[in-house]
C-alpha positions in Angstrom: 106.7 84.3 81.0 103.8 81.8 81.4 103.5 78.1 81.4 100.6 75.6 81.3 100.0 73.6 84.4 97.6 70.6 84.8 95.1 72.9 86.4 95.6 76.2 84.6 98.7 78.5 84.1 101.7 79.7 86.0 102.8 83.3 85.4 106.0 85.3 86.1 104.8 88.6 87.6 106.8 91.7 88.5 105.0 93.8 91.1 105.5 97.5 91.7 103.8 98.5 95.0 102.7 101.9 96.1 101.6 102.9 92.6 99.0 105.5 91.8 96.4 102.8 90.9 96.2 99.0 90.6 96.6 97.9 87.0 98.3 95.5 84.6 100.9 97.6 82.8 102.2 95.3 80.1 105.3 93.0 80.0 108.8 93.8 81.3 111.8 91.5 81.2 109.6 88.4 80.3 107.2 89.0 83.2 103.7 90.5 83.5 104.2 94.0 85.0 101.5 94.7 87.6 101.3 98.0 89.6 99.4 97.9 92.9 98.3 100.8 95.0 98.9 99.0 98.3 102.1 99.1 100.2 104.1 95.8 100.7 103.1 95.7 104.4 101.3 92.8 106.0 100.6 91.1 102.7 98.5 94.0 101.4 100.2 94.2 98.0 100.0 90.4 97.5 96.3 90.5 98.4 95.7 93.3 95.8 97.7 91.3 93.2 95.5 88.2 93.8 92.4 90.3 93.6 93.4 91.9 90.3 94.4 88.6 88.6 91.2 86.9 89.8 89.1 89.7 88.4 91.2 89.8 85.1 90.7 86.1 84.5 87.2 85.9 85.9 88.1 83.2 88.5 87.5 83.1 92.3 90.3 84.5 94.5 91.0 80.9 95.8 92.0 80.0 92.2 95.0 82.4 92.3 98.0 81.7 94.5 101.5 83.0 94.8 103.9 80.0 94.7 107.2 81.8 94.8 108.4 85.3 95.8 105.7 86.3 98.3 108.2 88.7 99.9 109.8 90.0 96.7 108.7 92.0 93.6 109.4 89.1 91.3 106.7 86.4 91.8 105.4 83.2 90.3 101.6 83.0 90.4 99.4 80.0 89.6 95.9 80.7 88.3 93.7 77.6 88.2 90.9 77.2 85.6 92.4 79.5 83.0 92.9 78.6 79.4 96.0 79.4 77.3 93.8 81.6 75.1 92.9 83.8 78.0 96.6 84.3 78.8 97.4 85.0 75.2 94.7 87.7 75.2 96.2 89.2 78.3 99.7 89.2 76.9 98.6 90.3 73.5 100.4 87.4 71.7 
């Protein structure tokens, strides 16, 4: 679900585009479930995902990057400058 990296954490994320609103909706199949209002056209859903995670972890947008799955719903996202405690709080564990 999430792993420490030398600069922060790496998260497994499942994205559901075209949702009613953009929000983190828990965990599903060992991945953070994120609903985004944007459609997966022209990278809009990815941009919204990055914006949401940057806001959630209180880091700049440049600290969040998609390292795998930029064209699929299942993604791996790296967030630099985040502690394991912040991730545990998000996942509720």
